[in-house]
DRENTORKOL-3810 file (N, C-alpha, C; in nm, 4 decimals):
REM DRENTORKOL-3810
@n.u->2.2018; n.v->1.4999; n.w->1.2337; ca.u->2.0784; ca.v->1.4332; ca.w->1.2715; c.u->1.9605; c.v->1.5151; c.w->1.2196
@n.u->1.8587; n.v->1.4478; n.w->1.1676; ca.u->1.7428; ca.v->1.5139; ca.w->1.1096; c.u->1.6462; c.v->1.5621; c.w->1.2170
@n.u->1.5331; n.v->1.6147; n.w->1.1743; ca.u->1.4328; ca.v->1.6610; ca.w->1.2700; c.u->1.3784; c.v->1.5441; c.w->1.3512
@n.u->1.3263; n.v->1.5709; n.w->1.4721; ca.u->1.2759; ca.v->1.4615; ca.w->1.5546; c.u->1.1591; c.v->1.3904; c.w->1.4869
@n.u->1.1575; n.v->1.2597; n.w->1.5003; ca.u->1.0510; ca.v->1.1788; ca.w->1.4410; c.u->0.9811; c.v->1.1002; c.w->1.5507
@n.u->0.8533; n.v->1.0743; n.w->1.5284; ca.u->0.7721; ca.v->0.9980; ca.w->1.6221; c.u->0.7224; c.v->0.8741; c.w->1.5490
@n.u->0.7281; n.v->0.7592; n.w->1.6158; ca.u->0.6829; ca.v->0.6342; ca.w->1.5562; c.u->0.5349; c.v->0.6153; c.w->1.5874
@n.u->0.4572; n.v->0.5810; n.w->1.4848; ca.u->0.3144; ca.v->0.5541; ca.w->1.5023; c.u->0.2987; c.v->0.4179; c.w->1.5698
@n.u->0.2195; n.v->0.4123; n.w->1.6765; ca.u->0.2013; ca.v->0.2869; ca.w->1.7498; c.u->0.1117; c.v->0.1897; c.w->1.6730
@n.u->0.0458; n.v->0.2353; n.w->1.5669; ca.u->-0.0413; ca.v->0.1484; ca.w->1.4888; c.u->0.0335; c.v->0.0796; c.w->1.3745
@n.u->0.1100; n.v->0.1588; n.w->1.2975; ca.u->0.1739; ca.v->0.1032; ca.w->1.1784; c.u->0.3254; c.v->0.0894; c.w->1.1899
@n.u->0.3874; n.v->0.1577; n.w->1.2868; ca.u->0.5314; ca.v->0.1467; ca.w->1.3056; c.u->0.6146; c.v->0.2382; c.w->1.2183
@n.u->0.5519; n.v->0.3245; n.w->1.1392; ca.u->0.6265; ca.v->0.4177; ca.w->1.0546; c.u->0.6597; c.v->0.5451; c.w->1.1313
@n.u->0.7647; n.v->0.6131; n.w->1.0857; ca.u->0.8071; ca.v->0.7382; ca.w->1.1489; c.u->0.7413; c.v->0.8580; c.w->1.0825
@n.u->0.7022; n.v->0.9544; n.w->1.1655; ca.u->0.6420; ca.v->1.0787; ca.w->1.1172; c.u->0.7001; c.v->1.1944; c.w->1.1959
@n.u->0.6972; n.v->1.3114; n.w->1.1371; ca.u->0.7422; ca.v->1.4311; ca.w->1.2063; c.u->0.6495; c.v->1.4631; c.w->1.3226
@n.u->0.6996; n.v->1.5419; n.w->1.4153; ca.u->0.6213; ca.v->1.5729; ca.w->1.5355; c.u->0.4936; c.v->1.6495; c.w->1.5030
@n.u->0.4911; n.v->1.7222; n.w->1.3941; ca.u->0.3698; ca.v->1.7946; ca.w->1.3548; c.u->0.2725; c.v->1.7042; c.w->1.2790
@n.u->0.3227; n.v->1.6187; n.w->1.1923; ca.u->0.2343; ca.v->1.5383; ca.w->1.1080; c.u->0.1797; c.v->1.4137; c.w->1.1774
@n.u->0.2387; n.v->1.3720; n.w->1.2893; ca.u->0.1876; ca.v->1.2527; ca.w->1.3574; c.u->0.0443; c.v->1.2740; c.w->1.4062
@n.u->0.0106; n.v->1.3976; n.w->1.4451; ca.u->-0.1262; ca.v->1.4245; ca.w->1.4920; c.u->-0.2271; c.v->1.4148; c.w->1.3774
@n.u->-0.1824; n.v->1.4387; n.w->1.2554; ca.u->-0.2688; ca.v->1.4227; ca.w->1.1388; c.u->-0.2754; c.v->1.2745; c.w->1.0996
@n.u->-0.1629; n.v->1.2069; n.w->1.1092; ca.u->-0.1538; ca.v->1.0671; ca.w->1.0664; c.u->-0.2353; c.v->0.9724; c.w->1.1539
@n.u->-0.2270; n.v->0.9851; n.w->1.2860; ca.u->-0.2877; ca.v->0.8864; ca.w->1.3762; c.u->-0.4366; c.v->0.8624; c.w->1.3523
@n.u->-0.5222; n.v->0.9666; n.w->1.3407; ca.u->-0.6642; ca.v->0.9371; ca.w->1.3151; c.u->-0.6859; c.v->0.8651; c.w->1.1813
@n.u->-0.6085; n.v->0.9027; n.w->1.0790; ca.u->-0.6214; ca.v->0.8371; ca.w->0.9495; c.u->-0.5741; c.v->0.6920; c.w->0.9565
@n.u->-0.4659; n.v->0.6690; n.w->1.0293; ca.u->-0.4111; ca.v->0.5342; ca.w->1.0436; c.u->-0.5081; c.v->0.4449; c.w->1.1204
@n.u->-0.5700; n.v->0.4993; n.w->1.2245; ca.u->-0.6654; ca.v->0.4225; ca.w->1.3040; c.u->-0.7876; c.v->0.3861; c.w->1.2198
@n.u->-0.8344; n.v->0.4797; n.w->1.1387; ca.u->-0.9483; ca.v->0.4532; ca.w->1.0505; c.u->-0.9131; c.v->0.3421; c.w->0.9515
@n.u->-0.7943; n.v->0.3512; n.w->0.8926; ca.u->-0.7484; ca.v->0.2482; ca.w->0.7987; c.u->-0.7344; c.v->0.1141; c.w->0.8698
@n.u->-0.6835; n.v->0.1161; n.w->0.9934; ca.u->-0.6675; ca.v->-0.0078; ca.w->1.0703; c.u->-0.8035; c.v->-0.0750; c.w->1.0896
@n.u->-0.9059; n.v->0.0027; n.w->1.1253; ca.u->-1.0401; ca.v->-0.0533; ca.w->1.1457; c.u->-1.0966; c.v->-0.1107; c.w->1.0159
@n.u->-1.0782; n.v->-0.0406; n.w->0.9049; ca.u->-1.1274; ca.v->-0.0893; ca.w->0.7761; c.u->-1.0616; c.v->-0.2221; c.w->0.7394
@n.u->-0.9300; n.v->-0.2301; n.w->0.7574; ca.u->-0.8584; ca.v->-0.3536; ca.w->0.7239; c.u->-0.8936; c.v->-0.4661; c.w->0.8199
@n.u->-0.9062; n.v->-0.4346; n.w->0.9479; ca.u->-0.9381; ca.v->-0.5362; ca.w->1.0484; c.u->-1.0774; c.v->-0.5946; c.w->1.0240
@n.u->-1.1714; n.v->-0.5105; n.w->0.9826; ca.u->-1.3085; ca.v->-0.5567; ca.w->0.9596; c.u->-1.3204; c.v->-0.6487; c.w->0.8388
@n.u->-1.2253; n.v->-0.6420; n.w->0.7455; ca.u->-1.2303; ca.v->-0.7277; ca.w->0.6272; c.u->-1.1580; c.v->-0.8614; c.w->0.6479
@n.u->-1.0877; n.v->-0.8773; n.w->0.7587; ca.u->-1.0143; ca.v->-1.0015; ca.w->0.7845; c.u->-1.1085; c.v->-1.1126; c.w->0.8266
@n.u->-1.0677; n.v->-1.2389; n.w->0.8062; ca.u->-1.1448; ca.v->-1.3500; ca.w->0.8618; c.u->-1.1489; c.v->-1.3375; c.w->1.0143
@n.u->-1.2539; n.v->-1.3891; n.w->1.0746; ca.u->-1.2742; ca.v->-1.3714; ca.w->1.2195; c.u->-1.1552; c.v->-1.4176; c.w->1.3028
@n.u->-1.0876; n.v->-1.5247; n.w->1.2637; ca.u->-0.9774; ca.v->-1.5768; ca.w->1.3447; c.u->-0.8534; c.v->-1.4870; c.w->1.3394
@n.u->-0.8457; n.v->-1.3956; n.w->1.2426; ca.u->-0.7313; ca.v->-1.3051; ca.w->1.2338; c.u->-0.7612; c.v->-1.1650; c.w->1.2864
@n.u->-0.8870; n.v->-1.1369; n.w->1.3197; ca.u->-0.9197; ca.v->-1.0039; ca.w->1.3711; c.u->-0.8584; c.v->-0.9846; c.w->1.5085
@n.u->-0.8192; n.v->-0.8592; n.w->1.5371; ca.u->-0.7520; ca.v->-0.8298; ca.w->1.6629; c.u->-0.8241; c.v->-0.7159; c.w->1.7326
@n.u->-0.8050; n.v->-0.7047; n.w->1.8625; ca.u->-0.8609; ca.v->-0.5881; ca.w->1.9323; c.u->-0.7833; c.v->-0.4629; c.w->1.8940
@n.u->-0.8488; n.v->-0.3492; n.w->1.9072; ca.u->-0.7838; ca.v->-0.2227; ca.w->1.8717; c.u->-0.6603; c.v->-0.2012; c.w->1.9575
@n.u->-0.5467; n.v->-0.1680; n.w->1.8951; ca.u->-0.4239; ca.v->-0.1435; ca.w->1.9720; c.u->-0.4418; c.v->-0.0238; c.w->2.0654
@n.u->-0.3888; n.v->-0.0363; n.w->2.1837; ca.u->-0.3947; ca.v->0.0732; ca.w->2.2807; c.u->-0.2709; c.v->0.1601; c.w->2.2662
@n.u->-0.2911; n.v->0.2895; n.w->2.2810; ca.u->-0.1790; ca.v->0.3826; ca.w->2.2745; c.u->-0.0878; c.v->0.3555; c.w->2.3939
@n.u->0.0429; n.v->0.3388; n.w->2.3724; ca.u->0.1345; ca.v->0.3102; ca.w->2.4831; c.u->0.1343; c.v->0.4232; c.w->2.5858
@n.u->0.1387; n.v->0.3856; n.w->2.7114; ca.u->0.1436; ca.v->0.4828; ca.w->2.8205; c.u->0.2888; c.v->0.5153; c.w->2.8525
@n.u->0.3247; n.v->0.6399; n.w->2.8326; ca.u->0.4581; ca.v->0.6880; ca.w->2.8693; c.u->0.4370; c.v->0.8134; c.w->2.9514
@n.u->0.4888; n.v->0.8140; n.w->3.0740; ca.u->0.4659; ca.v->0.9296; ca.w->3.1600; c.u->0.5675; c.v->1.0401; c.w->3.1331
@n.u->0.5258; n.v->1.1650; n.w->3.1526; ca.u->0.6173; ca.v->1.2775; ca.w->3.1309; c.u->0.7374; c.v->1.2671; c.w->3.2245
@n.u->0.8527; n.v->1.3067; n.w->3.1745; ca.u->0.9749; ca.v->1.2967; ca.w->3.2552; c.u->1.0288; c.v->1.4323; c.w->3.2980
@n.u->0.9757; n.v->1.5367; n.w->3.2414; ca.u->1.0281; ca.v->1.6689; ca.w->3.2745; c.u->0.9200; c.v->1.7516; c.w->3.3429
@n.u->0.9617; n.v->1.8507; n.w->3.4150; ca.u->0.8683; ca.v->1.9342; ca.w->3.4894; c.u->0.7701; c.v->2.0068; c.w->3.3975
@n.u->0.8104; n.v->2.0305; n.w->3.2744; ca.u->0.7238; ca.v->2.1015; ca.w->3.1807; c.u->0.6165; c.v->2.0104; c.w->3.1215
@n.u->0.6170; n.v->1.8819; n.w->3.1563; ca.u->0.5188; ca.v->1.7887; ca.w->3.1029; c.u->0.5569; c.v->1.7323; c.w->2.9673
@n.u->0.6836; n.v->1.7470; n.w->2.9283; ca.u->0.7299; ca.v->1.6942; ca.w->2.8014; c.u->0.7597; c.v->1.5447; c.w->2.8148
@n.u->0.7612; n.v->1.4767; n.w->2.7030; ca.u->0.7862; ca.v->1.3328; ca.w->2.7030; c.u->0.9268; c.v->1.3043; c.w->2.6516
@n.u->0.9841; n.v->1.1953; n.w->2.6998; ca.u->1.1120; ca.v->1.1475; ca.w->2.6488; c.u->1.0828; c.v->1.0812; c.w->2.5149
@n.u->1.1265; n.v->1.1431; n.w->2.4066; ca.u->1.0942; ca.v->1.0964; ca.w->2.2721; c.u->1.1449; c.v->0.9545; c.w->2.2471
@n.u->1.2619; n.v->0.9207; n.w->2.2988; ca.u->1.3152; ca.v->0.7856; ca.w->2.2790; c.u->1.2271; c.v->0.6809; c.w->2.3471
@n.u->1.1820; n.v->0.7079; n.w->2.4682; ca.u->1.0949; ca.v->0.6142; ca.w->2.5392; c.u->0.9604; c.v->0.6011; c.w->2.4686
@n.u->0.9079; n.v->0.7138; n.w->2.4230; ca.u->0.7805; ca.v->0.7136; ca.w->2.3517; c.u->0.7913; c.v->0.6323; c.w->2.2230
@n.u->0.8993; n.v->0.6516; n.w->2.1484; ca.u->0.9193; ca.v->0.5775; ca.w->2.0234; c.u->0.9401; c.v->0.4289; c.w->2.0483
@n.u->1.0125; n.v->0.3949; n.w->2.1535; ca.u->1.0337; ca.v->0.2541; ca.w->2.1845; c.u->0.9019; c.v->0.1855; c.w->2.2189
@n.u->0.8190; n.v->0.2503; n.w->2.2988; ca.u->0.6892; ca.v->0.1939; ca.w->2.3357; c.u->0.5993; c.v->0.1801; c.w->2.2127
@n.u->0.6020; n.v->0.2795; n.w->2.1236; ca.u->0.5209; ca.v->0.2741; ca.w->2.0022; c.u->0.5690; c.v->0.1623; c.w->1.9099
@n.u->0.7006; n.v->0.1457; n.w->1.8982; ca.u->0.7564; ca.v->0.0397; ca.w->1.8134; c.u->0.7160; c.v->-0.0978; c.w->1.8660
@n.u->0.7247; n.v->-0.1180; n.w->1.9955; ca.u->0.6855; ca.v->-0.2455; ca.w->2.0563; c.u->0.5374; c.v->-0.2724; c.w->2.0310
@n.u->0.4548; n.v->-0.1684; n.w->2.0448; ca.u->0.3113; ca.v->-0.1826; ca.w->2.0191; c.u->0.2855; c.v->-0.2242; c.w->1.8749
@n.u->0.3539; n.v->-0.1621; n.w->1.7812; ca.u->0.3362; ca.v->-0.1962; ca.w->1.6395; c.u->0.3827; c.v->-0.3395; c.w->1.6122
@n.u->0.4933; n.v->-0.3815; n.w->1.6725; ca.u->0.5447; ca.v->-0.5169; ca.w->1.6515; c.u->0.4537; c.v->-0.6235; c.w->1.7131
@n.u->0.3852; n.v->-0.5891; n.w->1.8219; ca.u->0.2953; ca.v->-0.6845; ca.w->1.8873; c.u->0.1728; c.v->-0.7161; c.w->1.8032
@n.u->0.1464; n.v->-0.6355; n.w->1.7014; ca.u->0.0316; ca.v->-0.6601; ca.w->1.6152; c.u->0.0606; c.v->-0.7628; c.w->1.5066
@n.u->0.1868; n.v->-0.7994; n.w->1.4892; ca.u->0.2240; ca.v->-0.8943; ca.w->1.3859; c.u->0.1827; c.v->-1.0356; c.w->1.4244
@n.u->0.1449; n.v->-1.1151; n.w->1.3233; ca.u->0.0970; ca.v->-1.2514; ca.w->1.3442; c.u->0.1949; c.v->-1.3469; c.w->1.2768
@n.u->0.2384; n.v->-1.4549; n.w->1.3465; ca.u->0.3333; ca.v->-1.5479; ca.w->1.2850; c.u->0.2652; c.v->-1.6428; c.w->1.1846
@n.u->0.3393; n.v->-1.6775; n.w->1.0810; ca.u->0.2943; ca.v->-1.7773; ca.w->0.9842; c.u->0.3066; c.v->-1.9146; c.w->1.0494
@n.u->0.2041; n.v->-1.9989; n.w->1.0336; ca.u->0.2062; ca.v->-2.1332; ca.w->1.0936; c.u->0.3115; c.v->-2.2227; c.w->1.0295
@n.u->0.3515; n.v->-2.1926; n.w->0.9069; ca.u->0.4461; ca.v->-2.2780; ca.w->0.8350; c.u->0.5905; c.v->-2.2374; c.w->0.8615
@n.u->0.6244; n.v->-2.1091; n.w->0.8376; ca.u->0.7645; ca.v->-2.0675; ca.w->0.8452; c.u->0.7973; c.v->-1.9863; c.w->0.9701
@n.u->0.6972; n.v->-1.9354; n.w->1.0396; ca.u->0.7214; ca.v->-1.8610; ca.w->1.1626; c.u->0.7478; c.v->-1.7125; c.w->1.1442
@n.u->0.7621; n.v->-1.6651; n.w->1.0197; ca.u->0.7810; ca.v->-1.5216; ca.w->0.9976; c.u->0.6556; c.v->-1.4471; c.w->1.0402
@n.u->0.6715; n.v->-1.3213; n.w->1.0784; ca.u->0.5569; ca.v->-1.2441; ca.w->1.1253; c.u->0.5129; c.v->-1.1419; c.w->1.0214
@n.u->0.3811; n.v->-1.1212; n.w->1.0156; ca.u->0.3204; ca.v->-1.0314; ca.w->0.9185; c.u->0.2020; c.v->-0.9611; c.w->0.9818
@n.u->0.1617; n.v->-0.8497; n.w->0.9206; ca.u->0.0325; ca.v->-0.7929; ca.w->0.9551; c.u->-0.0724; c.v->-0.8918; c.w->0.9053
@n.u->-0.1854; n.v->-0.9042; n.w->0.9747; ca.u->-0.2830; ca.v->-1.0077; ca.w->0.9379; c.u->-0.3276; c.v->-1.0049; c.w->0.7919
@n.u->-0.3469; n.v->-0.8880; n.w->0.7333; ca.u->-0.3896; ca.v->-0.8849; ca.w->0.5931; c.u->-0.2787; c.v->-0.9334; c.w->0.4996
@n.u->-0.1537; n.v->-0.9142; n.w->0.5362; ca.u->-0.0407; ca.v->-0.9613; ca.w->0.4553; c.u->-0.0142; c.v->-1.1093; c.w->0.4778
@n.u->-0.0509; n.v->-1.1606; n.w->0.5948; ca.u->-0.0320; ca.v->-1.3028; ca.w->0.6237; c.u->-0.1136; c.v->-1.3881; c.w->0.5274
@n.u->-0.2338; n.v->-1.3435; n.w->0.4954; ca.u->-0.3184; ca.v->-1.4174; ca.w->0.4023; c.u->-0.2499; c.v->-1.4303; c.w->0.2668
@n.u->-0.1905; n.v->-1.3232; n.w->0.2177; ca.u->-0.1197; ca.v->-1.3252; ca.w->0.0895; c.u->0.0034; c.v->-1.4148; c.w->0.0993
@n.u->0.0776; n.v->-1.4025; n.w->0.2106; ca.u->0.1990; ca.v->-1.4831; ca.w->0.2290; c.u->0.1678; c.v->-1.6320; c.w->0.2303
@n.u->0.0612; n.v->-1.6702; n.w->0.2999; ca.u->0.0299; ca.v->-1.8126; ca.w->0.3152; c.u->-0.0038; c.v->-1.8797; c.w->0.1828
@n.u->-0.0423; n.v->-1.8028; n.w->0.0825; ca.u->-0.0726; ca.v->-1.8614; ca.w->-0.0484; c.u->0.0530; c.v->-1.9153; c.w->-0.1169
@n.u->0.1696; n.v->-1.8572; n.w->-0.0814; ca.u->0.2927; ca.v->-1.9024; ca.w->-0.1465; c.u->0.3920; c.v->-1.9670; c.w->-0.0507
@n.u->0.3624; n.v->-1.9719; n.w->0.0776; ca.u->0.4558; ca.v->-2.0294; ca.w->0.1740; c.u->0.4494; c.v->-2.1822; c.w->0.1684
@n.u->0.5629; n.v->-2.2411; n.w->0.1494; ca.u->0.5727; ca.v->-2.3870; ca.w->0.1398; c.u->0.6519; c.v->-2.4416; c.w->0.2578
@n.u->0.6104; n.v->-2.5557; n.w->0.3150; ca.u->0.6899; ca.v->-2.6160; ca.w->0.4227; c.u->0.8256; c.v->-2.6629; c.w->0.3678
@n.u->0.9283; n.v->-2.6515; n.w->0.4531; ca.u->1.0630; ca.v->-2.6911; ca.w->0.4091; c.u->1.0856; c.v->-2.8377; c.w->0.4343
END
C-alpha cells in the first residue's frame, strides 16, 4: 500500500497528506474562476468543507471517513445532462451538450 492520500472535496482528486494543504487554496481559487465564467443558471454556491469529527484522543481524523466525505462532496457538484443524464462539472457540461444527441 502506498503513502496515505487525501481526497480534495472540491475536485475529487487524491493528494498526499503534505501537498493537500498546498492544493486546496489553489483549487478553491480555480473553482471560483471557473464558476464565475459559467452562465448564471449553471453557477453553484461554494462547496463547504465536509465536517468530520476527530475519532481519537489525540485529535486525529479517520482518513477513510474524511476521504469518503470529501468524495461525496466532490460528486455532489456534478450536474446531469438534460438529454442523456450523465453527470459533469458545469464547465464540461457545456462542451458535452454541444455533441449530445437524444437517442
